[in-house]
DSSP file (Angstrom, degrees, kcal/mol; ACC not computed):
  #  RESIDUE AA STRUCTURE BP1 BP2  ACC     N-H-->O    O-->H-N    N-H-->O    O-->H-N    TCO  KAPPA ALPHA  PHI   PSI    X-CA   Y-CA   Z-CA
    1    1 A M              0   0    0      0, 0.0    93,-0.1     0, 0.0    92,-0.1   0.000 360.0 360.0 360.0 145.7  168.5   30.8  -22.4
    2    2 A D    >   -     0   0    0      1,-0.1     3,-1.5     3,-0.0     4,-0.3  -0.269 360.0 -88.4 -90.2-178.1  171.3   28.5  -23.4
    3    3 A E  G >  S+     0   0    0      1,-0.3     3,-1.8     2,-0.2     4,-0.2   0.823 122.8  62.6 -62.2 -32.0  175.0   29.2  -23.3
    4    4 A S  G >  S+     0   0    0      1,-0.3     3,-1.3     2,-0.2    -1,-0.3   0.761  92.1  67.3 -65.2 -21.7  175.1   30.7  -26.7
    5    5 A D  G X  S+     0   0    0     -3,-1.5     3,-1.8     1,-0.3     4,-0.3   0.614  77.3  81.1 -74.5 -10.6  172.8   33.5  -25.5
    6    6 A S  G X  S+     0   0    0     -3,-1.8     3,-1.2    -4,-0.3    -1,-0.3   0.743  79.8  69.6 -65.3 -19.7  175.6   34.8  -23.3
    7    7 A D  G <  S+     0   0    0     -3,-1.3     4,-0.4    -4,-0.2    -1,-0.3   0.731  89.6  63.3 -66.1 -21.0  176.8   36.4  -26.4
    8    8 A D  G <> S+     0   0    0     -3,-1.8     4,-2.1     1,-0.2     3,-0.4   0.657  79.5  85.0 -76.7 -16.0  173.8   38.7  -26.2
    9    9 A Q  H <> S+     0   0    0     -3,-1.2     4,-2.4    -4,-0.3    -1,-0.2   0.858  85.7  52.4 -61.9 -37.8  175.0   40.2  -22.9
   10   10 A P  H  > S+     0   0    0      0, 0.0     4,-2.1     0, 0.0    -1,-0.3   0.885 109.8  51.1 -62.8 -34.1  177.2   42.9  -24.5
   11   11 A Q  H  > S+     0   0    0     -4,-0.4     4,-2.4    -3,-0.4    -2,-0.2   0.882 109.2  50.3 -66.7 -37.2  174.1   43.9  -26.6
   12   12 A V  H  X S+     0   0    0     -4,-2.1     4,-2.9     2,-0.2     5,-0.2   0.912 109.3  51.1 -65.5 -41.8  172.1   44.1  -23.4
   13   13 A A  H  X S+     0   0    0     -4,-2.4     4,-2.4     2,-0.2    -2,-0.2   0.898 110.5  49.2 -62.8 -39.7  174.8   46.3  -21.8
   14   14 A D  H  X S+     0   0    0     -4,-2.1     4,-2.2     2,-0.2    -2,-0.2   0.915 112.0  48.6 -64.1 -43.3  174.8   48.6  -24.9
   15   15 A L  H  X S+     0   0    0     -4,-2.4     4,-2.3     2,-0.2    -2,-0.2   0.921 112.1  48.5 -62.1 -45.3  171.0   48.8  -24.7
   16   16 A L  H  X S+     0   0    0     -4,-2.9     4,-2.6     1,-0.2     5,-0.2   0.901 109.9  53.1 -62.0 -41.0  171.1   49.6  -21.0
   17   17 A G  H  X S+     0   0    0     -4,-2.4     4,-2.1     1,-0.2    -2,-0.2   0.907 109.8  47.1 -61.5 -42.7  173.8   52.2  -21.6
   18   18 A K  H  X S+     0   0    0     -4,-2.2     4,-2.5     2,-0.2    -1,-0.2   0.904 112.6  49.4 -66.9 -41.2  171.6   54.0  -24.2
   19   19 A L  H  X S+     0   0    0     -4,-2.3     4,-1.9     1,-0.2    -2,-0.2   0.913 112.7  47.0 -63.8 -41.9  168.6   53.9  -22.0
   20   20 A R  H  X S+     0   0    0     -4,-2.6     4,-0.9     2,-0.2    -1,-0.2   0.843 110.4  53.3 -70.0 -32.9  170.5   55.3  -19.0
   21   21 A F  H >< S+     0   0    0     -4,-2.1     3,-0.9    -5,-0.2     4,-0.3   0.937 109.1  48.9 -62.9 -47.1  172.0   58.0  -21.3
   22   22 A L  H >< S+     0   0    0     -4,-2.5     3,-1.4     1,-0.2    -2,-0.2   0.879 106.2  57.9 -59.9 -38.1  168.5   59.0  -22.4
   23   23 A A  H 3< S+     0   0    0     -4,-1.9    -1,-0.2     1,-0.3    -2,-0.2   0.765 101.6  56.5 -63.7 -25.2  167.5   59.1  -18.7
   24   24 A K  T << S+     0   0    0     -4,-0.9    -1,-0.3    -3,-0.9     2,-0.2   0.433  75.8 120.2 -90.7   0.8  170.2   61.7  -18.0
   25   25 A I    <   -     0   0    0     -3,-1.4    89,-0.2    -4,-0.3    90,-0.1  -0.469  50.8-152.9 -67.9 134.8  169.0   64.2  -20.6
   26   26 A E    >   -     0   0    0     -2,-0.2     3,-1.9    88,-0.1    -2,-0.1  -0.720  29.3 -85.0-105.6 155.7  168.1   67.6  -18.9
   27   27 A P  T 3  S+     0   0    0      0, 0.0    88,-0.1     0, 0.0     3,-0.1  -0.361 117.5  34.7 -55.9 138.1  165.7   70.2  -20.1
   28   28 A G  T 3  S+     0   0    0     86,-0.5    13,-2.4     1,-0.3     2,-0.4   0.295  95.2 108.5  96.4  -8.7  167.5   72.5  -22.6
   29   29 A E  E <   -A   40   0A   0     -3,-1.9    -1,-0.3    11,-0.2     2,-0.3  -0.819  52.7-155.9-102.3 142.9  169.6   69.8  -24.0
   30   30 A K  E     -A   39   0A   0      9,-3.1     9,-3.1    -2,-0.4     2,-0.5  -0.844  17.5-121.6-113.5 154.6  169.1   68.4  -27.5
   31   31 A L  E     -A   38   0A   0     -2,-0.3     2,-0.9     7,-0.2    33,-0.3  -0.833   6.8-154.3-103.4 126.2  170.2   64.9  -28.7
   32   32 A N  E  >> -A   37   0A   0      5,-3.0     4,-1.6    -2,-0.5     5,-1.2  -0.865  15.0-170.7 -91.2 103.2  172.6   64.3  -31.5
   33   33 A V  T  45S+     0   0    0     -2,-0.9    -1,-0.1    29,-0.5    30,-0.1   0.682  77.1  62.0 -75.5 -16.7  171.4   60.8  -32.4
   34   34 A E  T  45S+     0   0    0     28,-0.2    -1,-0.2     1,-0.2    29,-0.0   0.865 123.1  17.7 -75.2 -35.8  174.3   60.2  -34.9
   35   35 A T  T  45S-     0   0    0     -3,-0.4    -2,-0.2     2,-0.1    -1,-0.2   0.434  99.7-124.6-112.9  -2.9  177.0   60.5  -32.2
   36   36 A L  T  <5 +     0   0    0     -4,-1.6     2,-0.3     1,-0.2    -3,-0.2   0.948  66.9 130.2  51.0  54.1  174.8   60.0  -29.1
   37   37 A T  E   < -A   32   0A   0     -5,-1.2    -5,-3.0     2,-0.0     2,-0.3  -0.847  56.3-112.8-126.2 166.1  176.0   63.2  -27.6
   38   38 A L  E     -A   31   0A   0     -2,-0.3     2,-0.5    -7,-0.2    -7,-0.2  -0.764  13.4-153.0-104.1 148.0  174.2   66.2  -26.1
   39   39 A I  E     -A   30   0A   0     -9,-3.1    -9,-3.1    -2,-0.3     2,-0.8  -0.979  14.0-145.0-117.9 115.7  173.9   69.7  -27.5
   40   40 A D  E >   -A   29   0A   0     -2,-0.5     3,-0.7   -11,-0.2   -11,-0.2  -0.729  13.2-172.1 -83.9 113.2  173.3   72.3  -24.8
   41   41 A V  T 3  S+     0   0    0    -13,-2.4    -1,-0.1    -2,-0.8   -12,-0.1   0.452  71.2  81.3 -86.7   0.5  171.0   74.9  -26.4
   42   42 A S  T 3  S+     0   0    0    -14,-0.3    -1,-0.2     2,-0.1   -13,-0.1   0.713  80.0  77.1 -78.8 -17.8  171.3   77.3  -23.4
   43   43 A W  S <  S-     0   0    0     -3,-0.7     5,-0.1     1,-0.1     2,-0.0  -0.722  93.8-107.2 -90.4 140.3  174.7   78.6  -24.7
   44   44 A P    >   -     0   0    0      0, 0.0     3,-1.9     0, 0.0     4,-0.5  -0.361  30.5-116.7 -61.0 146.2  174.7   81.0  -27.6
   45   45 A A  G >  S+     0   0    0      1,-0.3     3,-1.1     2,-0.2     9,-0.1   0.803 112.1  62.6 -57.1 -32.2  176.0   79.4  -30.8
   46   46 A V  G 3  S+     0   0    0      1,-0.2    -1,-0.3     8,-0.0     8,-0.0   0.726 102.2  51.6 -68.7 -19.0  179.0   81.7  -31.0
   47   47 A L  G <  S+     0   0    0     -3,-1.9    -1,-0.2     2,-0.0    -2,-0.2   0.522  88.4 102.9 -94.2  -5.8  180.3   80.3  -27.7
   48   48 A K    <   -     0   0    0     -3,-1.1     6,-0.1    -4,-0.5    -3,-0.0  -0.470  66.7-120.7 -80.0 149.0  180.0   76.6  -28.7
   49   49 A W  S    S+     0   0    0     -2,-0.2    -2,-0.0     1,-0.1    -3,-0.0  -0.997  83.6  37.6-137.3 140.1  183.1   74.6  -29.7
   50   50 A P  S >> S-     0   0    0      0, 0.0     4,-1.4     0, 0.0     3,-0.8   0.545  71.6-147.4 -80.7 155.1  184.0   73.1  -32.1
   51   51 A P  H 3> S+     0   0    0      0, 0.0     4,-2.6     0, 0.0     5,-0.2   0.812  95.2  64.1 -58.9 -31.0  182.6   75.5  -34.7
   52   52 A L  H 3> S+     0   0    0      1,-0.2     4,-2.5     2,-0.2     5,-0.2   0.908 101.1  50.7 -59.9 -41.7  182.0   72.6  -37.1
   53   53 A L  H <> S+     0   0    0     -3,-0.8     4,-2.5     1,-0.2    -1,-0.2   0.907 110.1  49.7 -62.9 -41.6  179.5   71.1  -34.7
   54   54 A V  H  X S+     0   0    0     -4,-1.4     4,-2.9     2,-0.2    -2,-0.2   0.922 110.2  50.7 -63.2 -43.5  177.7   74.4  -34.4
   55   55 A T  H  X S+     0   0    0     -4,-2.6     4,-1.7     1,-0.2    -2,-0.2   0.928 111.8  46.9 -60.9 -45.2  177.5   74.8  -38.2
   56   56 A K  H  X>S+     0   0    0     -4,-2.5     5,-1.6     1,-0.2     6,-0.7   0.897 113.3  49.4 -64.1 -39.1  176.1   71.3  -38.5
   57   57 A C  H ><5S+     0   0    0     -4,-2.5     3,-0.9     1,-0.2    -2,-0.2   0.918 108.9  52.0 -65.8 -42.6  173.6   71.9  -35.8
   58   58 A N  H 3<5S+     0   0    0     -4,-2.9    -1,-0.2     1,-0.3    -2,-0.2   0.834 109.0  50.0 -65.7 -31.4  172.5   75.2  -37.3
   59   59 A R  H 3<5S-     0   0    0     -4,-1.7    -1,-0.3    -5,-0.2    -2,-0.2   0.611 110.1-125.2 -81.3 -10.4  171.9   73.6  -40.7
   60   60 A G  T <<5S+     0   0    0     -3,-0.9    -3,-0.2    -4,-0.7    -2,-0.1   0.634  73.4 125.3  80.9  13.3  169.8   70.9  -39.0
   61   61 A S  S   <S+     0   0    0     -5,-1.6    -4,-0.2     1,-0.1     3,-0.1   0.698  80.6  27.9 -80.9 -17.0  171.9   68.0  -40.4
   62   62 A V  S    S+     0   0    0     -6,-0.7     2,-0.6     1,-0.3   -29,-0.5   0.841 119.8  41.2-106.7 -57.0  172.6   66.4  -37.0
   63   63 A E        +     0   0    0     -7,-0.2     2,-0.3   -31,-0.1    -1,-0.3  -0.850  63.0 151.6-103.5 119.6  169.9   67.3  -34.6
   64   64 A T     >  -     0   0    0     -2,-0.6     4,-2.2   -33,-0.3     5,-0.1  -0.980  49.0-125.9-138.8 155.7  166.2   67.2  -35.6
   65   65 A R  H  > S+     0   0    0     -2,-0.3     4,-2.8     2,-0.2     5,-0.2   0.892 112.0  53.8 -65.9 -38.7  163.1   66.5  -33.7
   66   66 A A  H  > S+     0   0    0      1,-0.2     4,-2.4     2,-0.2    -1,-0.2   0.918 110.3  46.1 -63.3 -43.3  162.1   63.8  -36.2
   67   67 A K  H  > S+     0   0    0      2,-0.2     4,-2.3     1,-0.2    -1,-0.2   0.900 113.3  50.5 -65.2 -39.9  165.4   62.0  -35.7
   68   68 A T  H  X S+     0   0    0     -4,-2.2     4,-2.4     2,-0.2    -2,-0.2   0.934 112.5  45.1 -63.9 -46.6  165.2   62.3  -32.0
   69   69 A F  H  X S+     0   0    0     -4,-2.8     4,-2.5     1,-0.2    -2,-0.2   0.894 112.6  51.5 -66.6 -39.1  161.7   60.9  -31.8
   70   70 A A  H  X S+     0   0    0     -4,-2.4     4,-2.6    -5,-0.2    -1,-0.2   0.898 110.3  49.9 -62.5 -40.3  162.6   58.1  -34.2
   71   71 A F  H  X S+     0   0    0     -4,-2.3     4,-2.8     2,-0.2     5,-0.3   0.929 110.6  49.4 -62.9 -45.7  165.6   57.2  -32.0
   72   72 A I  H  X S+     0   0    0     -4,-2.4     4,-2.5     1,-0.2     5,-0.2   0.930 113.7  45.8 -59.7 -47.2  163.4   57.2  -28.8
   73   73 A K  H  X S+     0   0    0     -4,-2.5     4,-2.6     2,-0.2     5,-0.2   0.931 114.7  46.6 -63.5 -46.5  160.8   54.9  -30.4
   74   74 A K  H  X S+     0   0    0     -4,-2.6     4,-2.4     2,-0.2     5,-0.2   0.936 115.2  45.9 -63.2 -46.9  163.4   52.5  -31.9
   75   75 A L  H  X S+     0   0    0     -4,-2.8     4,-2.3    -5,-0.2    -1,-0.2   0.922 114.8  47.1 -62.3 -45.5  165.3   52.3  -28.6
   76   76 A S  H  X S+     0   0    0     -4,-2.5     4,-2.5    -5,-0.3    -2,-0.2   0.910 113.0  48.1 -65.1 -43.0  162.2   51.8  -26.5
   77   77 A N  H  X S+     0   0    0     -4,-2.6     4,-2.5    -5,-0.2    -1,-0.2   0.897 111.8  50.2 -65.7 -39.8  160.7   49.2  -28.8
   78   78 A E  H  X S+     0   0    0     -4,-2.4     4,-2.5    -5,-0.2     5,-0.2   0.906 111.4  49.7 -62.3 -41.2  164.0   47.3  -28.9
   79   79 A A  H  X S+     0   0    0     -4,-2.3     4,-2.8     2,-0.2     5,-0.2   0.913 110.7  49.1 -64.6 -43.1  164.2   47.5  -25.1
   80   80 A L  H  X S+     0   0    0     -4,-2.5     4,-2.5     2,-0.2    -2,-0.2   0.932 113.4  46.3 -62.4 -45.8  160.6   46.2  -24.7
   81   81 A E  H  X S+     0   0    0     -4,-2.5     4,-2.2     2,-0.2    -2,-0.2   0.915 115.3  46.1 -63.4 -43.6  161.2   43.3  -27.1
   82   82 A T  H  X S+     0   0    0     -4,-2.5     4,-2.2     2,-0.2    -2,-0.2   0.920 112.9  49.5 -67.1 -44.0  164.5   42.3  -25.4
   83   83 A A  H  X S+     0   0    0     -4,-2.8     4,-2.9    -5,-0.2     5,-0.2   0.921 110.8  50.4 -60.9 -44.0  163.0   42.6  -21.9
   84   84 A E  H  X S+     0   0    0     -4,-2.5     4,-1.5    -5,-0.2    -1,-0.2   0.919 109.2  51.1 -61.5 -43.5  160.1   40.4  -22.9
   85   85 A A  H  < S+     0   0    0     -4,-2.2     4,-0.4     1,-0.2    -1,-0.2   0.906 114.5  43.7 -60.9 -41.7  162.4   37.8  -24.4
   86   86 A Y  H >< S+     0   0    0     -4,-2.2     3,-1.3     1,-0.2    -2,-0.2   0.900 110.5  54.1 -70.9 -40.5  164.4   37.6  -21.2
   87   87 A L  H 3< S+     0   0    0     -4,-2.9    -1,-0.2     1,-0.3    -2,-0.2   0.755 101.8  59.8 -68.0 -22.9  161.5   37.7  -18.9
   88   88 A L  T 3< S+     0   0    0     -4,-1.5    -1,-0.3    -5,-0.2    -2,-0.2   0.631  89.0  93.9 -78.5 -13.5  160.0   34.7  -20.6
   89   89 A Q  S <  S-     0   0    0     -3,-1.3    -3,-0.0    -4,-0.4     0, 0.0  -0.356  73.0-137.6 -77.9 160.7  163.0   32.6  -19.8
   90   90 A E  S    S+     0   0    0     -2,-0.1    -1,-0.1     4,-0.0     2,-0.1   0.734  70.8  93.6 -91.7 -24.9  163.2   30.4  -16.7
   91   91 A D  S  > S-     0   0    0      1,-0.1     4,-1.9     4,-0.0     5,-0.2  -0.357  76.6-124.7 -78.4 154.3  166.7   31.1  -15.5
   92   92 A G  H  > S+     0   0    0      1,-0.2     4,-2.4     2,-0.2     5,-0.2   0.853 106.3  55.5 -64.2 -39.1  167.5   33.7  -12.9
   93   93 A L  H  > S+     0   0    0      2,-0.2     4,-2.8     1,-0.2    -1,-0.2   0.931 108.4  48.1 -61.6 -46.0  170.0   35.6  -15.0
   94   94 A S  H  > S+     0   0    0      1,-0.2     4,-2.5     2,-0.2    -1,-0.2   0.921 112.1  48.8 -61.3 -44.1  167.6   36.1  -17.8
   95   95 A K  H  X S+     0   0    0     -4,-1.9     4,-2.2     1,-0.2    -1,-0.2   0.898 112.0  49.5 -63.1 -39.3  164.9   37.3  -15.5
   96   96 A R  H  X S+     0   0    0     -4,-2.4     4,-2.4     2,-0.2    -2,-0.2   0.915 110.6  49.5 -66.5 -42.9  167.3   39.7  -13.8
   97   97 A L  H  X S+     0   0    0     -4,-2.8     4,-2.2     2,-0.2    -2,-0.2   0.915 110.9  50.6 -62.0 -42.1  168.5   41.1  -17.2
   98   98 A G  H  X S+     0   0    0     -4,-2.5     4,-2.1     1,-0.2    -2,-0.2   0.913 110.8  48.7 -60.4 -42.8  164.9   41.6  -18.2
   99   99 A A  H  X S+     0   0    0     -4,-2.2     4,-2.4     1,-0.2    -2,-0.2   0.875 109.2  53.2 -65.5 -37.8  164.1   43.4  -15.0
  100  100 A M  H  X S+     0   0    0     -4,-2.4     4,-2.3     2,-0.2    -1,-0.2   0.901 108.6  49.7 -64.1 -40.4  167.2   45.6  -15.5
  101  101 A I  H  X S+     0   0    0     -4,-2.2     4,-2.5     2,-0.2    -2,-0.2   0.928 110.6  50.0 -63.6 -44.3  166.0   46.6  -18.9
  102  102 A I  H  X S+     0   0    0     -4,-2.1     4,-2.5     1,-0.2    -2,-0.2   0.922 111.0  48.9 -60.6 -45.0  162.6   47.5  -17.6
  103  103 A E  H  X S+     0   0    0     -4,-2.4     4,-2.0     1,-0.2    -1,-0.2   0.908 113.0  46.9 -63.0 -41.5  164.0   49.6  -14.8
  104  104 A S  H  X S+     0   0    0     -4,-2.3     4,-1.8     2,-0.2    -1,-0.2   0.871 110.8  52.9 -67.8 -35.7  166.3   51.5  -17.3
  105  105 A L  H  X S+     0   0    0     -4,-2.5     4,-0.7     2,-0.2    -2,-0.2   0.909 108.2  50.1 -65.0 -42.1  163.4   51.9  -19.7
  106  106 A K  H >< S+     0   0    0     -4,-2.5     3,-0.8     1,-0.2     4,-0.4   0.902 110.7  50.4 -62.2 -40.0  161.3   53.5  -16.8
  107  107 A G  H >X S+     0   0    0     -4,-2.0     3,-1.3     1,-0.2     4,-0.6   0.833 100.1  64.1 -66.4 -32.0  164.2   55.8  -16.0
  108  108 A S  H 3X S+     0   0    0     -4,-1.8     4,-1.9     1,-0.3     3,-0.2   0.719  85.0  75.1 -66.4 -19.1  164.5   56.9  -19.7
  109  109 A I  H <X S+     0   0    0     -3,-0.8     4,-2.4    -4,-0.7    -1,-0.3   0.856  88.7  59.4 -61.2 -33.7  161.0   58.4  -19.5
  110  110 A E  H <> S+     0   0    0     -3,-1.3     4,-2.0    -4,-0.4    -1,-0.2   0.907 105.2  48.4 -61.1 -41.2  162.5   61.3  -17.5
  111  111 A G  H  X S+     0   0    0     -4,-0.6     4,-2.2    -3,-0.2    -1,-0.2   0.878 109.3  52.7 -66.2 -37.2  164.8   62.1  -20.4
  112  112 A M  H  X S+     0   0    0     -4,-1.9     4,-1.7     1,-0.2    -2,-0.2   0.911 109.8  48.7 -62.8 -41.5  161.9   61.9  -22.8
  113  113 A Q  H  X S+     0   0    0     -4,-2.4     4,-1.5     2,-0.2    -2,-0.2   0.869 108.8  53.6 -66.7 -35.9  160.0   64.4  -20.6
  114  114 A A  H  X S+     0   0    0     -4,-2.0     4,-2.1     1,-0.2   -86,-0.5   0.899 106.9  51.7 -64.4 -40.4  163.1   66.6  -20.5
  115  115 A L  H  X S+     0   0    0     -4,-2.2     4,-2.2     1,-0.2    -1,-0.2   0.864 105.0  56.7 -64.2 -34.5  163.2   66.6  -24.3
  116  116 A S  H  < S+     0   0    0     -4,-1.7    -1,-0.2     1,-0.2    -2,-0.2   0.883 107.5  48.2 -62.3 -37.4  159.5   67.6  -24.3
  117  117 A K  H >< S+     0   0    0     -4,-1.5     3,-1.2     1,-0.2    -2,-0.2   0.879 109.1  53.3 -69.6 -37.2  160.5   70.7  -22.2
  118  118 A T  H 3< S+     0   0    0     -4,-2.1     3,-0.3     1,-0.3    -2,-0.2   0.904 118.7  35.3 -61.3 -40.8  163.3   71.5  -24.6
  119  119 A Y  T >< S+     0   0    0     -4,-2.2     3,-2.7     1,-0.2     7,-0.3  -0.035  76.4 132.7-103.1  29.9  160.9   71.4  -27.5
  120  120 A E  T <   +     0   0    0     -3,-1.2    -1,-0.2     1,-0.3    -2,-0.1   0.696  65.4  65.8 -59.9 -18.3  157.9   72.9  -25.7
  121  121 A D  T 3  S+     0   0    0     -3,-0.3     2,-0.9     1,-0.2    -1,-0.3   0.650  89.7  72.1 -75.7 -13.8  157.3   75.3  -28.6
  122  122 A D    <>  -     0   0    0     -3,-2.7     4,-2.4    -6,-0.2     5,-0.2  -0.811  63.1-176.8-105.1  92.6  156.5   72.3  -30.8
  123  123 A R  H  > S+     0   0    0     -2,-0.9     4,-2.6     1,-0.2     5,-0.2   0.836  80.8  53.9 -61.5 -35.0  153.1   71.2  -29.6
  124  124 A M  H  > S+     0   0    0      2,-0.2     4,-2.6     1,-0.2    -1,-0.2   0.926 109.4  47.5 -67.5 -43.3  153.0   68.2  -32.0
  125  125 A F  H  > S+     0   0    0      2,-0.2     4,-2.6     1,-0.2     5,-0.2   0.947 114.3  47.2 -59.9 -48.6  156.4   66.9  -30.9
  126  126 A V  H  X S+     0   0    0     -4,-2.4     4,-2.7    -7,-0.3    -2,-0.2   0.914 112.6  49.3 -60.4 -44.2  155.3   67.3  -27.2
  127  127 A S  H  X S+     0   0    0     -4,-2.6     4,-2.5    -5,-0.2    -1,-0.2   0.902 111.5  49.3 -63.4 -41.1  152.0   65.6  -27.9
  128  128 A N  H  X S+     0   0    0     -4,-2.6     4,-2.4     2,-0.2    -2,-0.2   0.914 112.7  47.0 -64.1 -42.5  153.7   62.7  -29.7
  129  129 A V  H  X S+     0   0    0     -4,-2.6     4,-2.6     2,-0.2    -2,-0.2   0.924 112.3  49.9 -66.2 -43.3  156.2   62.2  -26.9
  130  130 A E  H  X S+     0   0    0     -4,-2.7     4,-2.2     2,-0.2    -2,-0.2   0.923 113.0  46.4 -60.8 -44.5  153.4   62.3  -24.2
  131  131 A A  H  X S+     0   0    0     -4,-2.5     4,-2.2     2,-0.2    -1,-0.2   0.904 112.3  50.9 -64.6 -41.0  151.3   59.8  -26.1
  132  132 A F  H  X S+     0   0    0     -4,-2.4     4,-2.8     1,-0.2    -2,-0.2   0.908 109.4  50.7 -63.0 -41.9  154.3   57.5  -26.6
  133  133 A I  H  X S+     0   0    0     -4,-2.6     4,-2.8     2,-0.2    -1,-0.2   0.908 108.6  52.2 -62.5 -42.2  155.2   57.7  -22.9
  134  134 A D  H  X S+     0   0    0     -4,-2.2     4,-1.7     2,-0.2    -2,-0.2   0.930 113.4  43.1 -60.0 -45.8  151.6   56.8  -22.0
  135  135 A V  H  X S+     0   0    0     -4,-2.2     4,-2.3     2,-0.2    -2,-0.2   0.906 113.1  53.4 -66.3 -41.5  151.7   53.7  -24.3
  136  136 A L  H  X S+     0   0    0     -4,-2.8     4,-2.5     1,-0.2    -2,-0.2   0.911 107.3  50.7 -60.2 -44.2  155.2   52.8  -23.1
  137  137 A R  H  X S+     0   0    0     -4,-2.8     4,-2.5     1,-0.2    -1,-0.2   0.891 109.5  51.4 -62.0 -39.1  154.1   52.9  -19.4
  138  138 A A  H  X S+     0   0    0     -4,-1.7     4,-1.9     2,-0.2    -1,-0.2   0.910 111.3  47.2 -64.2 -41.8  151.1   50.6  -20.3
  139  139 A K  H  X S+     0   0    0     -4,-2.3     4,-2.3     2,-0.2    -2,-0.2   0.891 111.2  51.2 -67.3 -38.9  153.5   48.1  -22.0
  140  140 A I  H  X S+     0   0    0     -4,-2.5     4,-2.7     2,-0.2    -2,-0.2   0.928 109.0  50.7 -62.4 -45.1  155.9   48.3  -19.0
  141  141 A T  H  X S+     0   0    0     -4,-2.5     4,-1.1     1,-0.2    -1,-0.2   0.892 109.9  51.2 -59.3 -40.2  153.1   47.6  -16.6
  142  142 A S  H  < S+     0   0    0     -4,-1.9     3,-0.3     1,-0.2    -1,-0.2   0.911 111.7  46.4 -63.4 -43.3  152.0   44.6  -18.7
  143  143 A L  H >< S+     0   0    0     -4,-2.3     3,-1.6     1,-0.2    -2,-0.2   0.876 107.9  56.4 -67.5 -37.4  155.6   43.2  -18.7
  144  144 A E  H 3< S+     0   0    0     -4,-2.7    -1,-0.2     1,-0.3    -2,-0.2   0.764  97.6  64.6 -66.9 -22.8  156.0   43.7  -15.0
  145  145 A G  T 3<        0   0    0     -4,-1.1    -1,-0.3    -3,-0.3    -2,-0.2   0.528 360.0 360.0 -77.0  -5.0  152.9   41.6  -14.4
  146  146 A R    <         0   0    0     -3,-1.6    -1,-0.2    -4,-0.2    -2,-0.1   0.466 360.0 360.0 -83.7 360.0  154.7   38.5  -15.9
């Protein structure tokens, strides 16, 4: 990569941050994809603060399974594309950045699995996430072989 590509490094840091955030999701937490915050569903709604957030959550305008799965797919695909572009470069920094993205992507799978436990009552969501993880692991293995 040439010197102008150093401008991409803040984007890589943002991508790494989102992947690491996803990796830290625990079972019982839901993801607000608009603000990239977590919603702990283990607390009764009356105990959550601020009330506005609870109201929005209850109406489904912030957290939905479809939005969560779309976020996971978009983030993972962006990570795969970016990692591949960096790994194809010859310089050491690019290769290291590509490897960092791959490692963070592998770690994000734990968060995806935690979301599957949160939504275990929705068999289709769980099945979609499991299938996506299987394909993601295959793509990661392919990239690591480069």
